[in-house]
C-alpha positions as CSV (number, residue, x, y, z in Angstrom):
1,M,8.7,-3.5,-26.9
2,L,5.8,-2.0,-25.0
3,R,5.5,1.7,-25.6
4,L,3.7,4.4,-23.6
5,P,0.5,5.9,-25.0
6,A,0.5,9.5,-26.0
7,F,0.0,12.0,-23.1
8,T,0.8,15.6,-22.1
9,M,2.7,16.5,-18.9
10,E,1.9,19.3,-16.4
11,R,4.5,20.4,-13.9
12,P,3.0,22.3,-11.0
13,G,5.1,23.9,-8.3
14,T,2.8,23.3,-5.3
15,Y,0.4,20.6,-4.2
16,A,-2.4,23.2,-4.3
17,E,-1.6,24.0,-7.9
18,A,-1.5,20.2,-8.7
19,A,-4.9,19.7,-7.1
20,T,-6.3,22.6,-9.2
21,L,-4.9,21.1,-12.4
22,L,-6.5,17.7,-11.5
23,R,-9.9,19.3,-11.3
24,A,-9.4,21.4,-14.4
25,H,-8.5,18.3,-16.4
26,G,-11.6,16.5,-15.3
27,A,-10.2,14.2,-12.6
28,A,-13.5,14.2,-10.7
29,R,-15.2,12.9,-13.7
30,G,-12.9,9.8,-13.9
31,D,-14.7,6.9,-12.3
32,L,-12.6,3.8,-11.4
33,T,-15.7,1.7,-11.1
34,R,-16.3,2.2,-14.8
35,G,-13.0,0.9,-16.0
36,T,-9.5,2.2,-15.3
37,P,-8.5,3.2,-18.9
38,S,-11.1,5.9,-18.9
39,L,-9.3,8.1,-16.4
40,P,-8.6,11.4,-18.2
41,V,-5.8,12.6,-15.9
42,M,-3.5,11.0,-13.3
43,L,-0.7,12.0,-10.9
44,V,2.9,10.7,-11.3
45,A,5.6,10.9,-8.7
46,G,8.3,8.3,-9.2
47,G,6.4,6.5,-11.9
48,T,7.8,3.1,-11.1
49,D,4.3,1.4,-11.1
50,L,2.3,3.9,-13.2
51,F,4.5,3.8,-16.4
52,P,4.6,0.0,-16.7
53,N,0.8,0.0,-16.2
54,M,0.4,2.6,-18.9
55,K,2.6,0.5,-21.3
56,R,0.2,-2.4,-20.6
57,R,-2.8,0.0,-21.3
58,Q,-4.2,-0.6,-17.8
59,F,-4.3,3.2,-17.6
60,T,-4.4,5.6,-20.6
61,P,-4.7,9.1,-19.2
62,R,-4.5,12.0,-21.7
63,V,-2.7,14.2,-19.1
64,L,-0.1,13.4,-16.4
65,I,0.5,15.8,-13.6
66,S,4.1,15.4,-12.3
67,L,4.7,15.9,-8.6
68,G,8.5,15.9,-9.1
69,G,8.8,19.7,-9.0
70,V,6.4,20.3,-6.1
71,A,7.9,22.5,-3.3
72,D,8.5,20.8,0.0
73,A,7.4,17.4,-1.4
74,T,10.3,15.5,0.3
75,G,11.7,15.3,3.8
76,I,11.3,13.6,7.2
77,A,10.8,15.7,10.3
78,R,10.4,14.8,13.9
79,D,8.6,16.8,16.6
80,K,7.1,16.0,20.0
81,S,4.0,14.4,18.5
82,G,5.9,12.0,16.2
83,L,7.2,11.8,12.7
84,R,6.1,13.5,9.5
85,I,7.2,12.1,6.1
86,Q,6.4,14.1,3.0
87,A,4.7,12.0,0.3
88,G,7.5,12.6,-2.2
89,T,10.2,11.2,0.0
90,T,11.8,8.2,-1.8
91,L,11.6,4.7,-0.4
92,T,15.4,4.7,-0.2
93,T,15.4,7.7,2.0
94,V,12.7,6.2,4.3
95,A,14.6,2.9,4.6
96,S,17.9,4.6,5.4
97,D,16.7,7.3,7.8
98,A,18.2,6.7,11.3
99,Q,15.1,7.7,13.3
100,V,12.8,5.6,11.1
101,R,15.2,2.6,11.5
102,E,15.4,3.0,15.3
103,R,11.9,4.0,16.3
104,Y,9.7,2.9,13.4
105,T,11.6,-0.3,12.4
106,A,8.7,-2.0,10.6
107,L,8.5,0.9,8.1
108,A,12.2,0.8,7.4
109,E,12.1,-2.9,6.9
110,A,9.1,-2.7,4.6
111,A,10.6,0.2,2.5
112,V,13.9,-1.6,1.9
113,L,12.0,-4.7,0.7
114,V,10.2,-2.9,-2.1
115,S,11.5,-3.9,-5.5
116,T,15.2,-3.1,-6.3
117,P,17.5,-0.3,-5.3
118,Q,17.0,1.5,-8.6
119,L,13.3,1.6,-8.2
120,R,13.5,2.5,-4.5
121,N,15.6,5.5,-5.5
122,M,12.7,6.7,-7.7
123,G,9.6,5.3,-5.9
124,T,8.0,7.4,-3.2
125,I,6.1,6.6,0.0
126,G,3.1,8.5,-1.3
127,G,3.1,6.4,-4.4
128,N,3.4,3.2,-2.5
129,I,0.4,4.1,-0.3
130,C,-1.6,4.6,-3.5
131,L,-0.2,1.5,-5.3
132,D,-2.6,-0.1,-7.7
133,T,-3.9,-3.6,-6.8
134,R,-2.5,-6.6,-8.7
135,C,-3.8,-9.8,-10.3
136,N,-2.3,-12.4,-12.5
137,W,-4.9,-11.7,-15.2
138,Y,-4.9,-7.9,-15.0
139,D,-1.1,-7.5,-15.0
140,Q,-0.6,-8.7,-18.5
141,S,-0.1,-6.8,-21.8
142,A,-3.0,-5.4,-23.6
143,F,-2.4,-7.9,-26.4
144,W,-2.5,-10.9,-24.0
145,R,-5.7,-9.6,-22.3
146,G,-7.3,-8.8,-25.6
147,A,-6.6,-12.4,-26.8
148,E,-7.7,-14.1,-23.6
149,G,-10.5,-11.7,-22.7
150,F,-10.4,-8.5,-20.6
151,C,-11.5,-8.4,-16.9
152,M,-13.8,-6.1,-15.0
153,K,-10.9,-4.0,-13.7
154,T,-10.5,-2.4,-17.1
155,H,-13.8,-3.4,-18.7
156,P,-16.6,-3.4,-16.2
157,E,-19.1,-4.9,-18.6
158,V,-17.3,-8.3,-18.3
159,V,-16.7,-10.6,-15.3
160,C,-13.8,-11.1,-12.8
161,R,-11.6,-13.8,-14.5
162,V,-10.5,-15.2,-11.2
163,A,-14.0,-15.7,-9.8
164,P,-16.6,-15.2,-12.6
165,S,-19.5,-15.2,-10.1
166,S,-17.9,-12.4,-8.0
167,P,-19.8,-9.1,-8.1
168,R,-16.5,-7.2,-7.6
169,C,-12.9,-7.2,-8.6
170,L,-10.7,-9.4,-6.4
171,A,-7.3,-7.9,-7.3
172,V,-5.0,-7.8,-4.3
173,A,-3.3,-5.0,-2.3
174,S,0.4,-5.3,-2.7
175,A,2.0,-2.2,-1.1
176,D,4.7,-3.1,1.4
177,T,4.8,0.1,3.4
178,V,1.0,0.2,4.1
179,P,0.9,-2.7,6.6
180,A,3.9,-1.3,8.4
181,L,2.2,2.1,8.6
182,L,-1.1,0.5,9.8
183,A,0.8,-1.3,12.6
184,L,2.4,2.0,13.5
185,G,-0.9,3.9,13.7
186,A,-0.2,6.3,10.8
187,S,-2.5,8.9,9.3
188,V,-2.2,10.8,5.9
189,A,-2.9,14.3,4.9
190,I,-4.8,14.7,1.6
191,Q,-5.0,17.8,-0.5
192,S,-7.7,18.8,-2.9
193,A,-8.6,22.1,-4.6
194,D,-10.9,22.7,-1.6
195,G,-8.3,22.3,1.1
196,T,-6.6,19.6,3.2
197,R,-8.1,16.7,5.2
198,T,-6.5,14.2,7.5
199,V,-7.4,10.5,7.4
200,A,-6.3,7.6,9.6
201,L,-4.6,5.1,7.3
202,A,-6.8,2.4,8.8
203,D,-9.8,4.1,7.1
204,L,-8.1,4.8,3.8
205,H,-8.4,1.5,2.0
206,Q,-11.5,-0.6,1.1
207,E,-12.2,-4.1,-0.1
208,D,-12.6,-3.4,-3.8
209,G,-9.9,-4.3,-6.3
210,I,-10.9,-1.4,-8.6
211,A,-11.7,1.5,-6.2
212,H,-9.3,0.3,-3.5
213,T,-8.8,3.6,-1.7
214,K,-11.2,6.3,-0.5
215,I,-9.0,9.0,-2.1
216,A,-11.0,10.9,-4.6
217,R,-9.7,11.2,-8.1
218,D,-9.0,14.9,-7.6
219,E,-7.1,14.5,-4.3
220,I,-3.4,14.1,-3.6
221,V,-1.7,12.4,-0.6
222,V,0.8,15.0,0.6
223,S,2.3,13.6,3.8
224,V,2.2,10.7,6.3
225,T,2.3,11.3,10.1
226,L,3.4,8.6,12.5
227,P,2.6,9.1,16.3
228,D,5.3,9.0,18.9
229,A,6.8,5.5,19.1
230,T,8.1,5.6,22.7
231,G,7.7,2.1,24.1
232,W,6.9,0.5,20.8
233,R,8.8,-2.2,18.9
234,S,7.8,-3.3,15.4
235,T,8.8,-5.5,12.5
236,Y,7.7,-6.5,9.0
237,L,8.0,-9.8,7.2
238,K,7.5,-10.4,3.5
239,Q,7.0,-13.5,1.3
240,R,7.6,-13.2,-2.4
241,D,8.6,-15.5,-5.3
242,R,12.0,-13.9,-5.9
243,G,13.9,-12.7,-2.9
244,S,15.6,-9.8,-4.7
245,F,12.7,-8.4,-6.7
246,D,8.9,-9.0,-6.4
247,F,5.6,-7.9,-4.9
248,P,4.5,-9.6,-1.7
249,I,2.3,-12.6,-1.8
250,V,2.0,-12.3,2.0
251,G,3.1,-9.3,4.0
252,L,2.8,-8.9,7.8
253,A,3.6,-6.1,10.2
254,V,3.5,-6.2,13.9
255,A,3.9,-3.4,16.5
256,V,3.8,-4.1,20.2
257,K,4.0,-1.6,23.2
258,R,5.1,-3.1,26.5
259,D,5.3,-1.9,30.1
260,G,7.9,-4.4,31.4
261,A,6.7,-7.8,30.3
262,R,3.1,-6.7,30.0
263,V,1.7,-5.8,26.5
264,T,-0.2,-2.6,26.8
265,D,-1.0,-2.1,23.1
266,A,-0.5,-4.0,19.9
267,R,-1.4,-3.9,16.2
268,V,-1.1,-6.6,13.6
269,A,-1.5,-5.9,9.9
270,L,-1.7,-8.1,6.8
271,T,-1.4,-7.4,3.1
272,A,-1.5,-9.3,-0.2
273,V,-4.2,-11.7,1.0
274,A,-7.2,-9.4,0.1
275,S,-8.1,-6.3,-1.9
276,R,-7.2,-4.1,1.1
277,P,-4.5,-4.2,3.7
278,Q,-6.1,-5.1,7.0
279,L,-5.6,-4.7,10.8
280,V,-6.3,-8.0,12.5
281,A,-8.1,-6.8,15.6
282,D,-8.5,-10.3,17.1
283,A,-4.7,-10.8,17.0
284,A,-4.1,-7.6,18.9
285,K,-6.8,-8.6,21.4
286,A,-5.0,-11.9,22.0
287,L,-1.8,-10.0,22.9
288,I,-3.0,-7.0,25.0
289,G,-2.9,-7.4,28.7
290,G,-0.6,-10.4,28.9
291,S,3.0,-11.2,28.1
292,L,4.5,-12.3,24.8
293,D,4.5,-15.9,25.8
294,E,3.9,-18.9,23.5
295,A,0.2,-19.1,24.4
296,A,-0.4,-15.5,23.4
297,I,1.7,-15.8,20.3
298,A,-0.2,-18.9,19.2
299,A,-3.6,-17.2,19.8
300,A,-2.6,-14.2,17.8
301,A,-1.2,-16.4,15.0
302,D,-4.5,-18.3,14.9
303,A,-6.4,-15.0,14.5
304,V,-4.1,-14.0,11.7
305,H,-4.5,-17.3,10.0
306,K,-8.3,-17.0,10.2
307,A,-8.2,-13.4,8.8
308,A,-6.1,-14.4,5.8
309,R,-8.3,-15.2,2.9
310,P,-6.2,-15.2,-0.2
311,M,-7.6,-15.8,-3.7
312,D,-6.0,-17.7,-6.6
313,N,-5.1,-14.5,-8.4
314,T,-1.4,-14.1,-7.7
315,S,1.7,-16.2,-7.1
316,G,1.8,-19.0,-4.6
317,T,-1.1,-21.4,-3.7
318,I,-3.9,-20.3,-1.5
319,S,-3.0,-22.8,1.2
320,Q,0.7,-21.7,1.1
321,R,-0.2,-18.1,1.5
322,K,-2.7,-18.7,4.3
323,R,-0.2,-20.8,6.2
324,T,2.5,-18.2,5.7
325,A,0.4,-15.6,7.4
326,R,0.4,-17.8,10.6
327,V,4.1,-18.6,10.4
328,F,5.0,-14.9,9.9
329,A,2.8,-13.9,12.9
330,E,4.7,-16.4,15.1
331,R,8.1,-15.3,13.8
332,A,7.4,-11.6,14.2
333,L,6.1,-11.9,17.7
334,R,8.9,-14.1,18.8
335,A,11.4,-11.7,17.4
336,L,9.7,-8.8,19.3
337,A,9.6,-10.9,22.5
338,A,13.3,-11.6,22.4
């Protein structure tokens, strides 16, 4: 049985208090680029990914700051500018919310495909946005990794075991809700001890398997804002090994806005084929200004296929995952055209 390492738990009542505790416990001194086990303090919301990672000694924080008791941490509210989802809202709530299902369909579809019902009841949208990257080598027990050799994600002095000549970690982004949120034009509010800032989700992630987001170690995602979805339709497709329970090996979200038959705006987002989820600008360019006919769909699918560059560090073969990206783009766009 894998057991959690020893830690102490702090239970703040507000996000501001949580941010202050992060700084007080030295979060700003934790440097992901110097190995993940060295982080002195971490946040926990649902804990569905963090606790298994701690059991495998991928993280060994001395202090956990629980966001479970934070005031106003949950809820979905709509106003004239769009939809605001508090970061502590569970994935089950997001997936079952009527206005999300009707107007932000890709997000509801992505949320309901995360893991199992039990874990969706605990996991939060904020936690999913911040989900750690994954790799077949990294996601093993400490005993296995110690026997076979650690990788640079936890021990920066060694090499990437997937591509030993790579200067950076190649672990892959695997959050289902992020491509949906990208396609829907979302932004996030981030709290620190110094105040709150807003960042477009498209600017939040970066191509680095270790430091995969631009969220500082002493910052907290507190909410997600989606712009008004009038005229938009969206969908999300996911490939995984086990249809009932698994991380994506390819995830694709598409959102299209039309005026009659003419596409006036579009976004296509990919995940699980690189260290960051990505908007495929060339795919959107192929769609905007025309109709969703077969020629436009083929051009967009070609762009998605070109953008997908999976590595051999998760389930499925490289060629299978790359081809799936094209097939998903075709299926999603045909569904939206219907």
